[in-house]
N, C-alpha and C positions, 0 to 999 in steps of 0.2 A: 697757662698753656706751656707745655714743655715740648721743645722741638729738638730733634737730633740727639737722642739718647744712645749712649754706647755702654754696653754691659761687659765687664771684665770678670772672669772667674779665675780664682787662684787656688793652688793646692792647699793653702791654709784654710780653705773653705770661706774666705772672705769674698764678697761680691762688691765690686766697685761700679757705681753708676756715674757716668759723666754726662752733663747736659750743657748745651750751649747757653741756655737761658738761666738755668738754676744752679750751676756749679757742680761740685763733687760730693757724692754721698758714698759712705762706706757702710755696707751691711754685713754683719757677722751673725749669720743664723746660728742659733744654739740648738743642740740636739734636744729634741723634745722628750722629756722623761716619760711622756705618755706616747712614745713612738710606736711604730708598728710592732705587733706581737710576732714572735717567730712562727713560721709555718712549718710544722713537722711533716716531712714528706712521707715518712713511713714508720711504722712500728712493726718489727718482725719478731714474732715469738718463736723461740726455739726451746729445746729442752731446758727448762729451769732458768731461762734468760730472755731478755727483751732488748732489741737494739733500736734506739731512737735516732732519727737522722733529720737534719734540717739543712736549708740552703745556707751557703757561706754568707755571714752577716758581718758588716763593720770592718774594723781594722784592729791593730794591736792593742787598742784600749777597750776592746769589746770582749765580753764573755756571755755565755748562755748559762743561766741558772736553772737547774732541774729540781722539781719538787715531786714527791711521790707519796701516795696514800692508799690505803685499802678501803677508804670510804668515798663513795661517789659524791661529787659536788663539794669537795673539800676546799678550804681556804688555805692557800699557800702561806707558810710561815716558817719560823726557825725550827719548829718541831717536826716538820716534814720535808725540810731542805735535804736534798740528796747530794748534789755535787755542782760545781761550776766547771764548765768546759771553756777554756780560753781560746781565743782566735788563734789559728785558723781551724780549730776543731769543728767538725760537722756531724759527729755522731757520738753516741755513748751507749755502751752495752751494760745493762744492769743484770747481774747474775745472782745465782744462789737463791732464786725465787721459788716459792711454793707453787707447784703446778695446779693446785686446787683453789687458788686465790685469784680474784680479779685485782689488778693494780691500776691506779689512776695517776696520770702524770699531767703536770702543767709546766710550761717553760716560759722564761722571760729573758729578754736581752738587757744586759747592763752595760752601760758605756760611761766611762769616767765617773763611776759611782752612782749614776742615775739609772734607776730601773724603769723599763718600759712596761707596756701592757703584757698580760699573760696570754698564752696561747689558749686555744680551746682545750678542754679536758680530753685526754686520750685514755681510752679504756683498753687494757690488754690483759690477756690471760696466757701465761706461758703454757706450752704444750709438752706432751710426752712424746718423744720420738720412739715409735715401736721398734722392737728388735727385729732385725731382718734375718730370715733363715739363711744359714750358711750356703754358699755356692760350692758344689762339689764337682770337680772336673772328672768325668769318667772317660777313660780312653776308649776309642772305638775298637770293637772286636770284629775282625774280618773272619768269616767262616768259610 
């Protein structure tokens, strides 16, 4: 039986537990390489491009890796790796895309070289912004 436990949290991410009966314990939790997948908050298609955005994740040792394919259900790998966005980046715009093609994206967080889980697959099709008719200002004619 342990009585009187005190828990100390430190910026180094160490946790120290002290107990009257059992002594001192230092816990150094490791980042789980199967940590939480990034949650992409939106994918906005515009003419020939797509902007992916996610919540701010991690610290200066963190980056978000983005993979893209034109095949649904793809497996992320070196052949479809698109880019890494370093912390504190929270979005990426992928441009020069074919507006007649569906694109599929998966993202993962990497911290200290350890990759976490992949996000759900995101399906996006860039759109064509229609040309707008010109606006012509006509002066009022008073008769």
